[in-house]
TORZA-378885 format. One record per residue (C-alpha): residue in one letter; x, z, y. Coordinates in steps of 0.05 Angstrom, whole numbers, padded with zeros to 5 digits, always signed. Layout:
BEGIN
AXZY/...
This chain:
BEGIN
M-00620+00242+00093/W-00561+00280+00122/L-00599+00346+00113/K-00600+00331+00038/F-00524+00325+00037/I-00515+00389+00077/V-00558+00426+00028/M-00517+00398-00030/L-00450+00420-00002/P-00450+00490-00034/Y-00447+00456-00102/F-00380+00426-00087/R-00313+00461-00092/T-00297+00491-00024/N-00238+00444-00011/I-00280+00382-00027/A-00336+00403+00019/A-00286+00416+00075/M-00242+00354+00068/A-00248+00287+00102/G-00246+00228+00054/Y-00200+00169+00060/V-00229+00115+00106/P-00209+00044+00085/G-00206-00015+00132/E-00271-00050+00151/Q-00296-00105+00104/P-00340-00153+00143/R-00396-00189+00107/D-00393-00254+00146/D-00343-00310+00132/G-00329-00325+00204/T-00286-00264+00218/I-00210-00270+00222/K-00192-00210+00180/L-00124-00181+00198/N-00139-00107+00185/T-00127-00092+00112/N-00062-00129+00094/E-00093-00177+00046/N-00055-00241+00029/P-00084-00301+00067/Y-00067-00348+00009/P-00101-00353-00058/P-00073-00328-00124/S-00037-00374-00172/P-00081-00428-00203/S-00056-00401-00269/V-00091-00335-00253/L-00157-00370-00239/A-00151-00411-00303/A-00136-00349-00344/L-00196-00313-00315/R-00243-00370-00331/K-00217-00372-00402/A-00225-00296-00410/T-00297-00295-00385/N-00328-00299-00454/R-00359-00256-00508/S-00297-00211-00511/L-00323-00175-00448/R-00368-00135-00495/L-00304-00101-00522/Y-00263-00047-00489/P-00197-00068-00459/E-00129-00046-00486/P-00124+00029-00473/L-00052+00026-00449/G-00050-00045-00422/D+00004-00063-00473/S+00003-00139-00463/L+00011-00131-00388/R+00065-00078-00396/S+00104-00123-00443/V+00104-00182-00394/A+00120-00136-00335/A+00178-00106-00373/A+00209-00174-00382/V+00199-00193-00309/Y+00226-00129-00280/G+00281-00115-00331/V+00256-00049-00360/K+00223-00027-00425/P+00147-00025-00433/E+00154+00050-00443/N+00178+00054-00371/I+00113+00025-00344/I+00042+00049-00333/A-00013+00003-00310/G-00067+00027-00262/N-00130+00009-00225/G-00089-00008-00164/S-00029+00033-00143/D-00080+00081-00111/E-00101+00104-00180/L-00028+00115-00198/L-00020+00158-00136/S-00080+00198-00158/I-00052+00206-00229/L+00015+00229-00201/T-00018+00280-00156/R-00060+00307-00214/C+00002+00310-00258/F+00047+00349-00211/V+00005+00384-00158/G-00037+00446-00167/P-00063+00497-00116/N-00011+00513-00063/D+00042+00466-00092/R+00080+00432-00037/V+00075+00357-00025/A+00122+00327+00026/F+00123+00261+00064/S+00140+00234+00132/T+00087+00215+00182/P+00054+00172+00205/T+00045+00137+00138/Y-00009+00120+00086/S-00065+00170+00098/L-00090+00169+00026/Y-00034+00219+00010/D-00072+00271+00052/T-00136+00260+00013/L-00103+00266-00055/I-00067+00330-00036/A-00132+00361-00009/I-00168+00345-00075/Q-00114+00383-00113/Q-00111+00440-00062/G-00037+00427-00052/E+00002+00445+00010/R+00014+00386+00056/V+00084+00388+00085/T+00099+00333+00136/I+00162+00313+00174/D+00153+00268+00234/Y+00188+00202+00232/P+00235+00193+00292/P+00217+00138+00342/D+00255+00085+00301/Y+00221+00106+00236/S+00287+00120+00201/L+00284+00170+00143/P+00285+00242+00168/E+00340+00283+00136/A+00295+00344+00132/L+00248+00309+00082/A+00294+00324+00024/A+00297+00399+00037/Q+00223+00417+00032/N+00224+00445-00038/A+00165+00401-00056/A+00135+00389-00124/L+00122+00318-00102/T+00152+00276-00046/F+00120+00210-00024/L+00157+00154+00010/C+00119+00091+00029/N+00173+00037+00032/P+00163-00008+00071/N+00123+00042+00109/S+00052+00032+00131/P+00035+00026+00188/S+00105+00013+00216/G+00129-00039+00166/T+00198-00009+00169/L+00244-00005+00109/V+00289+00052+00084/S+00353+00028+00050/L+00367+00035-00024/K+00426+00080-00009/E+00381+00128+00029/I+00330+00129-00026/E+00384+00145-00077/K+00407+00203-00035/L+00336+00227-00028/A+00324+00224-00104/R+00387+00266-00114/S+00366+00317-00063/V+00291+00331-00073/S+00273+00389-00119/G+00214+00354-00152/V+00188+00284-00165/L+00201+00228-00114/V+00149+00173-00111/V+00170+00109-00075/D+00107+00070-00059/E+00129-00003-00056/A+00063-00038-00044/Y+00096-00084+00007/V+00167-00091-00018/D+00159-00163-00041/F+00156-00184+00032/A+00223-00153+00049/E+00278-00203+00068/S+00333-00154+00051/E+00367-00166-00017/G+00359-00108-00064/A+00303-00074-00025/S+00267-00046-00086/S+00287+00021-00115/L+00266+00000-00185/P+00338-00003-00212/L+00346+00071-00195/I+00296+00095-00247/R+00351+00090-00300/A+00394+00140-00264/Y+00342+00187-00234/P+00291+00217-00283/N+00251+00246-00224/L+00239+00178-00191/V+00173+00139-00196/V+00166+00070-00165/L+00098+00040-00152/R+00081-00034-00144/S+00016-00069-00127/F-00015-00137-00143/S-00060-00132-00082/K-00010-00158-00031/A+00042-00209-00053/F+00002-00232-00114/S-00063-00242-00074/L-00104-00199-00123/A-00132-00144-00079/G-00201-00157-00109/M-00176-00144-00180/R-00146-00074-00167/I-00081-00074-00207/G-00019-00031-00198/L+00043-00015-00239/G+00083+00050-00241/F+00156+00051-00264/A+00193+00114-00285/S+00229+00148-00342/E+00195+00147-00410/E+00182+00221-00404/I+00144+00215-00338/I+00105+00154-00362/F+00086+00192-00425/G+00059+00250-00384/M+00020+00204-00337/M-00013+00171-00396/K-00044+00238-00414/V-00079+00241-00346/K-00103+00169-00336/D-00174+00148-00356/S-00179+00121-00427/Y-00193+00049-00405/N-00170+00049-00334/L-00155-00026-00328/D-00209-00075-00348/R-00200-00138-00389/L-00202-00187-00331/S-00154-00147-00288/T-00104-00146-00345/V-00111-00221-00355/A-00103-00234-00280/A-00041-00191-00273/T-00008-00220-00335/A-00019-00291-00311/A+00006-00274-00241/L+00072-00247-00270/Q+00079-00311-00310/D+00078-00352-00246/M+00128-00316-00201/P+00146-00380-00163/W+00075-00384-00135/M+00080-00312-00109/A+00150-00325-00080/R+00125-00387-00044/N+00068-00350-00010/V+00116-00293+00008/R+00162-00343+00044/R+00102-00370+00082/I+00083-00301+00105/Q+00154-00284+00125/R+00156-00346+00169/S+00089-00328+00200/R+00112-00256+00211/K+00168-00282+00254/S+00122-00324+00297/L+00071-00267+00304/T+00127-00219+00324/A+00154-00269+00375/G+00085-00281+00405/L+00071-00207+00413/K+00138-00194+00445/K+00124-00248+00496/M+00063-00208+00517/G+00104-00146+00528/Y+00089-00110+00462/H+00142-00071+00426/V+00141-00095+00353/Y+00174-00053+00300/P+00221-00091+00252/S+00172-00105+00195/Q+00191-00120+00123/A+00117-00120+00102/N+00059-00169+00109/F+00038-00137+00174/V+00069-00116+00240/M+00058-00056+00285/A+00052-00075+00358/Q+00057-00021+00411/K+00045-00015+00486/R+00079+00052+00498/G+00034+00102+00531/R-00027+00057+00534/S-00087+00066+00487/L-00100+00001+00450/K-00170+00019+00428/E-00200-00027+00481/V-00157-00085+00456/Y-00180-00071+00385/E-00253-00070+00406/A-00246-00132+00449/L-00216-00170+00390/K-00272-00145+00345/Q-00322-00174+00394/K-00286-00241+00384/Q-00292-00232+00308/I-00219-00215+00299/L-00206-00151+00261/V-00140-00113+00267/R-00127-00040+00249/Y-00129+00015+00302/F-00113+00087+00284/D-00142+00137+00333/I-00091+00191+00317/P-00030+00219+00353/R+00030+00171+00357/L-00012+00111+00338/Q-00063+00108+00395/D-00017+00059+00431/C-00008+00016+00370/L-00044-00038+00331/R-00028-00056+00259/I-00037-00131+00249/T-00037-00166+00182/V+00003-00231+00179/G-00049-00285+00169/T-00045-00360+00167/P-00011-00397+00224/Q-00080-00417+00252/E-00105-00344+00248/I-00043-00320+00284/K-00052-00374+00337/S-00124-00352+00349/L-00104-00278+00351/L-00049-00289+00402/Q-00094-00333+00445/E-00148-00279+00447/M-00097-00223+00461/R-00068-00263+00519/S-00139-00271+00546/I-00152-00196+00539/D-00087-00180+00574/G-00103-00230+00628/K-00041-00271+00615/P-00037-00347+00612/A-00023-00382+00546/A+00050-00390+00529/
């Protein structure tokens, strides 16, 4: 079988044949696994979402969805305090990242971001044959000053960052938006979990026409299976992105689910508070075992044993049917990224990690 693929490679563009694709987190098929590796919400979506989906599962599925997602954009505009013309809906924020890269990046155009961060950026740049320009995060994951000076067509900032969970302040983002030479994309997939007031950079789109803010329904709204994202920017940028997106990029059911989720914000906020409480207990438990835990504002934490590879811990947990995320790359080999699960899932995780480390239960 692999010989067939090798023979086919000459048909691909050279950069596609040479690149490595993005590798998502493992999705187990059995129900007995404690899944703390892909930052899904452990709680269900709003009952209003499920009711709306049941109602929408009818003969209308034979029809195409709204090309621009106008009903969703209208509701989102009211929730987030912008105009519908400031919003584009996508098949997850990943599609919006792809649209942005196709809009602004051609061969040899520079794309800047700090590392380590979300590795999909690498894949999207390689597809467009752009030039990847990276600035290492310092040990505390604060924003590197050099990021602004890279003369990039596109600058990505994952905020809160993945895998560290750390948050860059609104003041720093505003300074970055003023300083970059091209478009700044702030990827806010996890910002709903931040405890800091005013963590989102959404209000800045009014003042900075080069700023794009991305949000996801996968995390706080518990809709990872529906694949819905929103992009916020000036009307001019949204208009240009609309040219590039697929004609019907968001299906009927996804539009219904996202609209219903936005109409029940208290449900989302309740689940976020539960995750914030569990994040504190997970952090405390890991620290008791001697892990350094970065100050997370996301629905996951990054735990580190400095100088020690944690691959064996990851594999031992997997044997116990507990999945966490291990990145076998420089700077992250001594780290595990752990999704904040339910209190019982966290209890089981910490118990197994104490057993692996040979430490008695607290």
